[in-house]
C-alpha positions as CSV (number, residue, x, y, z in Angstrom):
1,M,77.0,-57.3,67.1
2,I,73.3,-56.8,66.7
3,I,71.2,-56.2,69.8
4,I,68.3,-58.6,69.7
5,A,66.5,-57.4,72.9
6,K,66.9,-55.2,76.0
7,G,65.6,-55.4,79.5
8,Q,66.1,-54.7,83.1
9,F,66.3,-56.8,86.3
10,K,63.4,-55.7,88.5
11,G,64.6,-52.1,88.4
12,F,68.3,-52.9,88.9
13,N,70.7,-53.8,86.1
14,N,69.9,-53.2,82.4
15,Y,70.9,-56.0,80.0
16,E,71.0,-56.6,76.3
17,I,70.8,-59.9,74.4
18,R,73.4,-60.2,71.6
19,G,73.2,-63.5,69.8
20,E,74.0,-66.3,72.3
21,D,75.2,-63.7,74.9
22,A,73.4,-61.7,77.5
23,V,75.3,-58.6,78.4
24,L,74.8,-56.9,81.8
25,L,75.2,-53.2,81.5
26,I,76.7,-52.1,84.9
27,E,77.0,-48.4,85.7
28,H,80.4,-47.7,87.3
29,K,81.9,-44.3,87.9
30,N,80.0,-42.6,85.0
31,E,80.7,-45.3,82.5
32,I,79.0,-48.6,81.4
33,I,80.9,-51.8,82.1
34,E,79.7,-54.8,80.0
35,C,79.6,-58.2,81.7
36,F,79.1,-61.1,79.3
37,V,77.1,-64.3,80.3
38,D,75.5,-67.0,78.4
39,F,71.9,-66.2,77.3
40,K,70.7,-69.4,79.0
41,K,71.9,-68.1,82.4
42,L,70.0,-64.8,82.1
43,D,66.8,-66.3,83.6
44,K,68.8,-67.3,86.7
45,L,70.1,-63.8,87.1
46,I,66.7,-62.2,86.6
47,K,65.1,-64.5,89.2
48,A,67.8,-63.8,91.8
49,G,66.9,-60.1,91.5
50,Y,70.4,-58.9,92.6
51,R,71.9,-55.6,91.7
52,W,75.3,-56.5,90.2
53,N,78.3,-54.1,90.6
54,A,81.7,-53.9,88.9
55,Q,84.7,-53.8,91.1
56,W,88.3,-53.3,89.9
57,D,90.7,-55.9,91.2
58,K,94.2,-54.3,91.3
59,G,96.1,-57.6,91.6
60,S,94.3,-59.3,88.6
61,Q,94.1,-56.0,86.6
62,T,90.5,-56.7,85.7
63,Y,86.9,-55.9,86.8
64,Y,84.9,-58.6,88.7
65,V,81.1,-58.4,89.0
66,R,79.7,-58.8,92.5
67,T,76.7,-58.1,94.6
68,M,76.0,-57.8,98.3
69,V,73.3,-59.9,100.0
70,Y,71.9,-59.3,103.5
71,P,70.6,-62.6,104.9
72,S,68.3,-62.2,107.8
73,G,70.2,-62.1,111.1
74,E,73.6,-62.7,109.4
75,H,76.4,-60.5,108.3
76,P,76.3,-59.2,104.7
77,K,77.8,-61.5,102.1
78,T,79.5,-60.7,98.8
79,I,78.6,-63.0,95.9
80,S,80.7,-63.0,92.8
81,I,78.7,-63.5,89.6
82,H,81.1,-66.2,88.4
83,R,80.5,-68.2,91.6
84,F,76.8,-67.6,91.4
85,L,76.5,-68.8,87.8
86,T,78.5,-72.0,88.5
87,D,76.9,-72.7,91.9
88,A,80.4,-72.8,93.5
89,T,79.4,-72.4,97.1
90,E,82.2,-74.2,99.0
91,K,85.0,-72.1,100.3
92,Y,87.8,-74.2,98.9
93,I,86.4,-74.3,95.4
94,R,87.5,-71.6,93.0
95,V,86.1,-70.4,89.7
96,D,88.9,-69.7,87.2
97,H,88.5,-67.3,84.3
98,K,90.5,-69.0,81.6
99,D,91.2,-65.7,79.7
100,H,91.8,-63.7,82.9
101,N,88.9,-61.4,82.0
102,G,86.6,-61.0,85.0
103,L,83.9,-59.6,82.8
104,N,83.8,-62.7,80.6
105,N,81.5,-65.0,82.5
106,R,80.4,-67.3,79.7
107,E,80.4,-71.0,80.5
108,T,83.2,-71.7,78.0
109,N,85.5,-69.3,80.0
110,L,84.7,-70.5,83.5
111,R,86.1,-73.6,85.1
112,V,85.4,-74.8,88.7
113,T,88.7,-75.9,90.3
114,L,90.7,-76.0,93.5
115,H,92.6,-73.1,94.9
116,P,96.1,-74.3,93.8
117,N,95.0,-74.6,90.2
118,N,93.5,-71.2,90.2
119,N,96.7,-69.7,91.6
120,Q,98.8,-71.4,88.9
121,N,96.7,-69.9,86.1
122,R,98.1,-66.5,86.6
123,K,98.0,-63.6,84.2
124,S,101.4,-62.2,84.8
125,K,104.6,-62.1,86.9
126,N,104.8,-60.7,90.4
127,S,104.9,-56.9,90.7
128,N,108.5,-57.0,92.2
129,N,109.8,-59.2,89.3
130,K,113.1,-58.0,87.9
131,S,113.7,-60.6,85.2
132,G,110.7,-59.9,83.0
133,Y,109.6,-63.5,83.2
134,R,107.4,-65.4,85.6
135,N,109.3,-68.0,87.8
136,V,112.7,-66.5,86.9
137,F,114.8,-65.0,89.7
138,W,118.4,-63.7,90.0
139,D,120.4,-65.9,92.4
140,S,123.2,-63.6,93.6
141,G,125.1,-66.4,95.2
142,R,125.5,-68.3,91.9
143,E,125.2,-65.2,89.8
144,K,122.8,-66.9,87.5
145,W,119.1,-66.7,86.7
146,K,117.2,-69.4,88.6
147,V,114.0,-70.9,87.4
148,S,111.7,-72.4,90.1
149,L,108.1,-72.9,90.7
150,C,105.8,-74.3,93.3
151,K,103.5,-77.3,92.9
152,N,101.5,-78.8,95.8
153,Y,103.3,-76.5,98.2
154,K,106.7,-77.8,97.2
155,H,109.3,-75.7,95.6
156,I,110.9,-77.1,92.4
157,T,114.1,-75.8,91.0
158,I,114.2,-76.2,87.2
159,G,117.7,-75.0,86.7
160,Y,120.2,-72.1,86.5
161,F,120.9,-70.0,83.4
162,D,123.4,-67.4,82.3
163,D,120.9,-65.9,79.8
164,V,117.6,-64.5,81.1
165,D,115.7,-65.2,77.9
166,E,116.8,-68.8,78.0
167,A,115.6,-69.0,81.6
168,G,112.3,-67.4,80.5
169,K,111.7,-70.1,77.9
170,A,112.6,-72.8,80.4
171,A,110.1,-71.4,82.9
172,E,107.3,-71.3,80.3
173,E,108.0,-74.9,79.4
174,A,108.2,-76.0,83.0
175,R,104.8,-74.4,83.7
176,R,103.2,-76.2,80.8
177,N,104.8,-79.5,81.9
178,Y,103.8,-79.1,85.6
179,F,100.5,-77.2,85.4
180,G,99.1,-78.2,82.0
181,K,95.9,-76.3,81.2
182,F,96.5,-74.1,84.3
183,A,99.9,-72.9,83.1
184,G,98.6,-69.3,82.7
185,L,100.3,-66.6,80.7
186,S,104.0,-65.8,80.6
């Protein structure tokens, strides 16, 4: 991609303009992390004057871009760039990265949603998963693979399967049926 322009936020973050994208260049542990935002949002970032930092999120396996603000007389607050760009200020509102990449903060990749939807759009299975598939568990009482998921705080059993791959396919289909665009990855 051709770099059209370069700049700096009031002595803080460097950035480059690449076509329709603005790319924040964030120094992190002796390397440069690139955070993509829409060019039309660059002015908002510059006016805010924050120094943005990259932070690795072990659970999501991605970097997120954040800053600390120190309101007068209040405790310091952490602001995530995806919440800042979408003006998502309410606690119960979440901003979901459709592609699970915390450095892709373009409008087309962000969607403002509620907490349950954000949880459903997961990138992968739990770390203690033994089946290799999300929502597939071994039921030792029945000696079968159980497919279940949770929607609106209710557990839904999809079925029991002898074959783990068949159970995995059923789980993926169930997520698409129950969660739609928030089904996440397998």
